C-alpha positions in Angstrom: -1.4 -30.6 15.0 -4.8 -32.0 14.3 -7.4 -32.4 11.6 -11.1 -32.4 12.4 -11.9 -34.0 9.1 -15.2 -35.6 8.1 -14.4 -38.7 6.2 -18.0 -38.8 5.0 -17.4 -35.5 3.1 -14.4 -37.1 1.4 -16.2 -40.3 0.6 -19.2 -38.4 -0.8 -17.0 -36.3 -3.1 -14.9 -39.3 -4.3 -17.8 -41.6 -5.0 -19.0 -39.8 -8.1 -15.5 -39.0 -9.4 -14.3 -42.5 -9.4 -14.0 -42.8 -13.2 -12.0 -39.6 -13.5 -9.6 -40.7 -10.7 -8.9 -44.0 -12.5 -7.4 -41.9 -15.4 -5.7 -39.3 -13.2 -3.6 -40.8 -10.3 -5.3 -38.7 -7.7 -7.9 -38.7 -5.0 -9.1 -36.4 -2.2 -7.2 -38.7 0.2 -4.0 -38.2 -1.7 -4.6 -34.4 -1.7 -5.0 -34.6 2.0 -1.7 -36.4 2.4 0.0 -33.9 0.1 -1.2 -31.0 2.1 -0.1 -32.6 5.3 3.4 -33.0 3.8 3.5 -29.2 3.5 1.9 -28.2 6.8 4.0 -30.7 8.8 6.8 -28.2 8.2 5.1 -25.7 10.5 6.5 -25.2 14.0 3.2 -24.1 15.5 0.2 -26.3 15.9 -2.8 -26.0 13.6 -6.3 -27.4 13.3 -8.0 -28.3 10.0 -11.7 -28.7 9.6 -14.6 -28.5 7.1 -17.0 -25.7 7.5 -20.5 -26.3 6.0 -21.6 -23.2 4.0 -24.9 -24.8 2.8 -26.4 -24.3 -0.6 -24.5 -21.1 -1.5 -23.7 -22.6 -4.9 -26.0 -25.0 -6.7 -28.5 -27.3 -5.0 -26.2 -29.3 -2.8 -24.4 -28.4 0.4 -20.8 -27.3 0.2 -17.9 -27.4 2.6 -15.0 -25.1 2.9 -11.7 -26.6 4.1 -10.1 -24.4 6.7 -6.8 -24.4 8.5 -6.9 -22.5 11.8 -4.0 -21.3 14.0 -3.8 -19.5 17.4 -7.6 -19.2 17.7 -7.3 -18.3 21.4 -5.5 -15.0 20.7 -7.6 -11.8 21.4 -6.0 -9.9 18.6 -7.6 -9.1 15.2 -8.1 -12.3 13.2 -6.5 -12.6 9.7 -8.2 -14.5 6.9 -6.1 -15.8 3.9 -7.4 -16.4 0.4 -5.0 -18.3 -1.9 -4.5 -17.7 -5.6 -5.7 -19.6 -8.7 -4.8 -23.3 -8.8 -3.5 -23.2 -5.3 -4.6 -24.1 -1.8 -3.9 -23.5 1.9 -0.7 -25.5 1.7 1.2 -22.8 -0.1 0.9 -20.4 2.9 3.3 -22.7 4.8 6.1 -20.1 4.6 3.9 -17.5 6.2 1.6 -19.2 8.7 4.0 -19.5 11.7 4.9 -15.8 11.6 1.5 -14.4 10.9 -0.2 -16.6 13.6 2.5 -15.8 16.2 0.2 -13.1 17.8 -3.2 -13.5 16.3 -5.8 -16.0 15.0 -5.2 -16.9 11.4 -7.6 -18.8 9.1 -6.4 -20.0 5.7 -9.3 -21.4 3.6 -9.4 -23.3 0.4 -11.7 -21.2 -1.8 -14.8 -23.1 -2.8 -14.0 -25.0 -6.0 -10.3 -25.3 -5.1 -8.1 -27.4 -2.9 -9.9 -29.7 -0.5 -13.1 -27.6 -0.5 -16.3 -28.8 -2.2 -16.4 -28.5 -6.0 -19.9 -27.2 -6.9 -21.0 -26.1 -10.3 -20.8 -22.3 -10.4 -23.1 -20.1 -12.5 -21.6 -19.5 -16.0 -22.3 -15.7 -15.8 -19.1 -14.1 -14.5 -20.8 -11.6 -12.2 -23.1 -14.3 -10.8 -20.2 -16.7 -10.2 -18.3 -13.9 -8.5 -21.3 -13.3 -6.3 -21.4 -17.0 -5.4 -17.7 -16.9 -4.4 -18.3 -13.9 -2.2 -21.5 -15.4 -0.7 -19.5 -18.6 0.2 -16.8 -16.5 2.0 -19.4 -14.6 4.0 -21.4 -17.7 5.0 -18.1 -19.2 6.1 -17.4 -16.1 8.2 -20.8 -16.5 9.9 -20.2 -20.1 10.7 -16.8 -19.2 12.1 -18.3 -16.4 14.2 -15.9 -13.8 12.9 -17.1 -10.2 13.2 -14.3 -8.2 11.8 -10.9 -9.3 10.4 -7.9 -8.5 8.2 -8.6 -10.0 4.8 -5.6 -10.9 2.6 -5.8 -12.4 -0.8 -3.2 -13.4 -3.3 -3.7 -13.2 -7.1 -7.3 -14.5 -7.8 -7.8 -14.5 -4.0 -7.0 -10.8 -4.1 -9.7 -10.2 -6.7 -12.2 -12.0 -4.5 -11.0 -10.2 -1.4 -11.6 -6.9 -3.1 -15.1 -8.0 -4.2 -15.9 -9.2 -0.7 -14.7 -5.9 0.8 -17.0 -4.0 -1.5 -20.0 -6.1 -0.5 -19.2 -6.4 3.2 -17.0 -3.4 4.2 -18.2 -3.6 7.9 -16.3 -6.9 8.2 -12.9 -5.6 7.0 -10.3 -4.1 9.4 -7.7 -3.9 6.6 -7.7 -5.2 3.1 -4.3 -6.6 1.9 -4.0 -7.4 -1.8 -0.9 -9.4 -2.7 -0.1 -9.2 -6.4 -3.9 -9.2 -7.2 -5.2 -10.6 -10.4 -8.0 -9.0 -12.4 -7.6 -5.3 -11.7 -6.5 -3.7 -15.0 -8.6 -3.5 -18.1 -7.5 -5.6 -21.0 -5.8 -3.4 -23.7 -7.6 -3.4 -27.0 -4.2 -3.8 -28.8 -2.8 -6.5 -26.5 -1.3 -8.6 -29.3 0.5 -5.6 -30.8 1.5 -4.1 -27.4 3.1 -7.3 -26.2 4.5 -8.3 -29.7 2.8 -11.7 -29.6 4.0 -14.0 -32.4 1.5 -15.3 -34.9 2.0 -18.9 -33.7 1.3 -18.0 -30.1 -1.9 -16.2 -31.1 -3.0 -19.3 -33.1 -2.4 -21.6 -30.1 -4.2 -19.2 -27.8 -7.2 -19.2 -30.1 -7.3 -23.0 -30.1 -6.9 -23.3 -26.3 -9.3 -20.4 -25.4 -12.3 -22.7 -25.0 -10.4 -24.9 -22.5 -9.8 -24.4 -18.8 -6.3 -23.0 -18.0 -5.0 -26.3 -16.4 -6.9 -28.8 -18.5 -3.6 -30.2 -19.8 -2.7 -31.3 -16.2 -5.7 -33.5 -16.2 -5.6 -34.7 -19.8 -2.0 -35.8 -19.2 -3.3 -38.5 -16.8 -0.4 -40.4 -15.2 2.1 -38.0 -16.7 0.5 -35.0 -14.9 2.7 -35.0 -11.8 5.9 -35.1 -13.9 4.6 -32.4 -16.1 4.0 -30.0 -13.2 7.4 -30.8 -11.8 9.2 -29.9 -15.0 7.0 -26.9 -15.6 7.4 -25.1 -12.3 11.0 -25.6 -11.0 10.9 -21.9 -10.0 8.1 -22.5 -7.6 9.8 -25.5 -6.1 12.9 -23.4 -5.4 10.9 -20.9 -3.4 9.9 -23.5 -0.8 13.1 -25.5 -0.7 14.7 -23.7 2.3 11.8 -24.7 4.6 9.9 -27.7 3.0 11.7 -31.0 3.2 11.8 -32.8 -0.2 10.3 -29.7 -1.9 11.2 -31.0 -5.3 8.6 -33.8 -4.8 6.2 -32.3 -2.2 5.4 -29.0 -4.1 4.5 -30.4 -7.5 2.7 -33.3 -5.8 0.5 -30.9 -3.9 -0.2 -28.7 -6.9 -1.0 -31.7 -9.0 -3.6 -33.1 -6.5 -5.1 -29.6 -6.1 -5.7 -29.3 -9.8 -6.3 -32.9 -11.0 -9.7 -32.9 -9.2 -13.0 -31.8 -10.7 -12.2 -28.3 -12.1 -15.1 -26.6 -10.5 -13.4 -23.4 -9.4 -11.1 -23.4 -12.4 -14.1 -23.4 -14.7 -15.6 -20.5 -12.8 -12.3 -18.6 -13.1 -12.2 -19.3 -16.8 -15.7 -17.7 -17.1 -14.5 -14.7 -15.2 -11.4 -14.1 -17.3 -10.8 -12.4 -20.6 -7.5 -13.9 -21.6 -5.6 -15.4 -18.7 -4.2 -12.0 -17.4 -7.4 -10.0 -17.3 -10.9 -10.1 -15.9 -14.1 -9.6 -17.9 -15.2 -7.1 -15.3 -11.9 -5.5 -14.1 -11.8 -4.5 -10.4 -10.2 -1.1 -11.2 -13.6 0.0 -12.6 -15.4 -1.1 -9.4 -13.0 -0.4 -6.5 -14.4 3.1 -6.1 -17.5 1.4 -4.7 -15.5 0.3 -1.7 -16.3 2.4 1.4 -13.7 5.1 2.0 -13.0 4.0 5.5 -11.6 0.6 4.6 -7.7 0.8 4.6 -6.0 -0.9 1.6 -2.5 -2.1 1.2 -1.4 -3.5 -2.2 1.8 -5.6 -2.2 3.5 -6.4 -5.5 6.6 -8.3 -6.5 9.1 -6.1 -8.5 9.5 -9.0 -11.0 5.9 -10.0 -11.3 4.0 -10.2 -14.5 1.0 -8.5 -12.8 0.4 -4.9 -13.8 1.0 -2.5 -10.9 -0.5 0.5 -12.6 -4.0 -0.1 -11.0 -2.4 0.1 -7.6 -1.1 3.6 -8.5 -4.6 4.6 -9.8 -6.3 3.4 -6.6 -3.8 5.3 -4.5 -4.3 8.6 -6.2 -8.0 8.2 -6.8 -8.8 7.6 -3.1 -7.1 10.6 -1.6 -9.5 10.7 1.4 -8.8 7.0 2.2 -5.7 5.1 3.3 -4.1 3.3 0.4 -0.5 2.2 0.4 1.3 0.5 -2.5 4.4 -1.6 -1.6 6.8 -3.4 -4.0 9.1 -6.1 -2.7 12.3 -6.1 -4.5 13.3 -9.3 -6.2 10.0 -11.0 -5.8 7.8 -12.3 -8.6 4.1 -13.1 -8.6 4.3 -15.5 -5.7 5.4 -12.5 -3.6 4.5 -14.2 -0.3 7.0 -17.0 -1.0 9.8 -15.3 -3.0 10.7 -13.0 -0.1 8.8 -14.6 2.7 10.6 -13.0 5.5 10.1 -9.5 4.1 6.5 -10.2 3.2 5.8 -11.6 6.7 7.3 -8.6 8.4 5.4 -6.2 6.3 2.0 -8.0 6.9 2.7 -8.5 10.6 3.4 -4.8 10.9 0.1 -3.9 9.2 -1.7 -6.3 11.5 -0.1 -4.8 14.6 -1.4 -1.3 13.6 -4.9 -2.8 13.2 -4.7 -4.1 16.7 -3.6 -0.7 18.0 -6.2 1.2 16.0 -3.6 3.1 14.0 -2.5 3.3 10.4 1.0 2.4 9.4 3.4 5.2 8.2 4.2 5.3 4.5 7.5 7.1 4.7 10.0 5.4 2.4 12.8 6.2 4.8 11.1 4.4 7.7 10.3 1.4 5.5 13.9 1.1 4.2 15.2 1.3 7.8 12.8 -1.3 9.0 13.4 -3.6 6.0 17.2 -3.3 5.5 17.5 -0.8 2.6 15.7 -1.7 -0.6 13.8 -4.8 0.3 10.6 -2.7 0.1 9.9 0.4 -2.0 7.0 2.6 -1.2 5.4 3.6 -4.6 3.6 6.7 -3.4 6.8 8.2 -2.0 8.8 7.3 -5.1 6.1 8.9 -7.3 6.4 12.0 -5.1 10.2 12.0 -5.6 9.7 11.8 -9.3 7.3 14.7 -9.3 9.5 16.9 -7.2 12.7 16.0 -9.1 14.4 14.5 -6.1 14.7 11.0 -7.4 18.2 9.7 -7.0 19.9 7.2 -9.4 19.8 4.6 -6.7 16.0 5.0 -6.3 15.0 2.4 -8.9 12.4 -0.3 -9.1 13.2 -3.7 -10.6 
């Protein structure tokens, strides 16, 4: 395992954040060590390096932190975009399997993780354009021509936006529990029976970034995250040594830095669960020849209805919707083995120039019964009246 890290990049970023770091017990060096504690659990070797993407955002040069695996493989490369408040480290349950027979590149989205933290445009569409431009400039610097693009949550939103802008680069678009697809309901408070006190707190906190409390807590920030996300810690415990310390430590150092990407995300959102410019209203601009697979967790808070809509509105295009039983929003970690098998199967079809079958019987046989449910086939059963009692979705 190796890191081609430029200490000059770290020193430059830390120099103007010194006063902030004195309040928050963090630094880019500590973030680096926290990431290594996660990636050291990998069995296969990896290389980490900064990729200069120039002045894609603001007036100063930016660098995108990239973890590369199996670069020598001739098979179709795969690029991974993490979710909000995350970084490349949380792919540690997936990287060994996904990189077993192809190049895999996991990047810290600009403004997150170990990547540069530039000041994004406050206009949501312009900020989205800047994110997409940074991804494509990174692609050029990495000399990637065509690849499988997979994004989780906010990374799924950006992956879809990138595919719309650069369809020639996408061999297969994989959206894992993507954020920002549905429209925000006009009656959201009534529909979700939100108590008055929750609405009042929401109104007070609306002007602030989603994770501002992690930074304002100062030295108490790491303990706050540890107590707030025991569920996330449990997901990684089988593989990650000392997960109860390593996971919250990594998340803290990812989010205690300058909140550049978080501020941009805040400008893109309309309430935490929705986007100001929902992707469902724009996905029809994606070239029909780009295959899409949407993967949801059966217990996730993310609305799966947009996946159904995309499936049935793009009848002349390959769109598959999969739901992994028992998984929540972090679908890649909740049922990592099932998720890895599904994504690896998709990638193998890309290599062979074929499209995967969407027969629910085939999927159940391959994934031991009800690990994966194919939504399109289940909807067909409902319409034909052939849905059995055991054919249910969590």
